[in-house]
N, C-alpha and C positions, 0 to 999 in steps of 0.2 A: 504494500500500500504506500509506503514511504517512497519507494522507487518510482511508482507511477506519479506521485505528486511532483517529484523532482523532474521527471521527464516532461510532464505537462507544463511546469513553470519554465523549463528551458525552452520548450517549443514556443510558448507565448513571448518569451523575451527576445527570440529571434525575429519577431514581428515588429519590434520597436524600431522606429526610424532613427538613423544615425546621421543623415545628411538631407538637407533641403536646398534646392536651388530654383532660380527663376530665370527662364530663358527670354530671348528677345521677342518671342511670339506670345508671351503671357502664359506659358505653361509652367505650372509648379511641379517640380519633380521631387518626390520623397523616396529615399532609398533605405531599405532594410536588408538584412541577410536573406530573407525569404523572397522578397519581391521588389519591384520598382513601380511606383504609382505615379502616373502622369495625369494631372487634371488642370483644367483652366483656372486661372486666378478668380474668375467670376463664380466658380463652383465652391469656393471656400466660404462657408457661412460665418464661422467665428474662429478666432484664435485666442486661446486662453493661456496666460502665462503660468509659470510655476508658483505654487503657494509656499514653497520653501524659501527661507531666507539664505543668503550666502551665494546666490547666483546659480548653483547647479540644480537641475531638476528637469521636469518634463514640461513641454509646451504641447498643448492639445490643439489639433486641427480638426474642426468639425466640417465635414463635407456634406453634400446633399444625401448621399446614400451610405456613407460610412465615415469613420473617423480614424485618427491615429495619433500616437504620441511620439514626439521627438525628444530624445534625451540629449541635453546640451548644457552648455554653460551660458547663463543668461546674459552675461556681459561680453558678448561676441559681436564685433563690428560687422562681420559678414552676415550674421543672422539678422541684425537690425536693418541692413540694406535690403535683404530679401523681404522682410516683413513690410518695410516702407514701399517696396515695389508692388507687393500684393495689395496694399492699401490704396495705392494710386490707381491700380487697375480695377479694384473692387471697393468703392467707397462705403458700401454698406457695412 
C-alpha cells in the first residue's frame, strides 16, 4: 500500500510544469516531464501566485478545460516577462 502511494505521488509530480514560455504568435507553452501543453494566451482564464512566502512555490494556471501548476521561484525576471506578455494578450 505504501509503495502504491509513492508510485502515485511520483506519477503526479511528473505532471508539474517546470518551464513556461510565450512565443511571438501568442502561444503559451508549458513543459513537464510527461507532456508539452501549447495553448493560446487568450485561453488562460486566471493565474494564481504562490501562497508561500520566500519566493519558491507553485503558480497555478487555470485554462478553459484544464489547469496546471508551475513550480518556480517567484522572483524570476523571465517569469515576470512571460506573465506580462500573457496579460497584454489577454487583459481579462
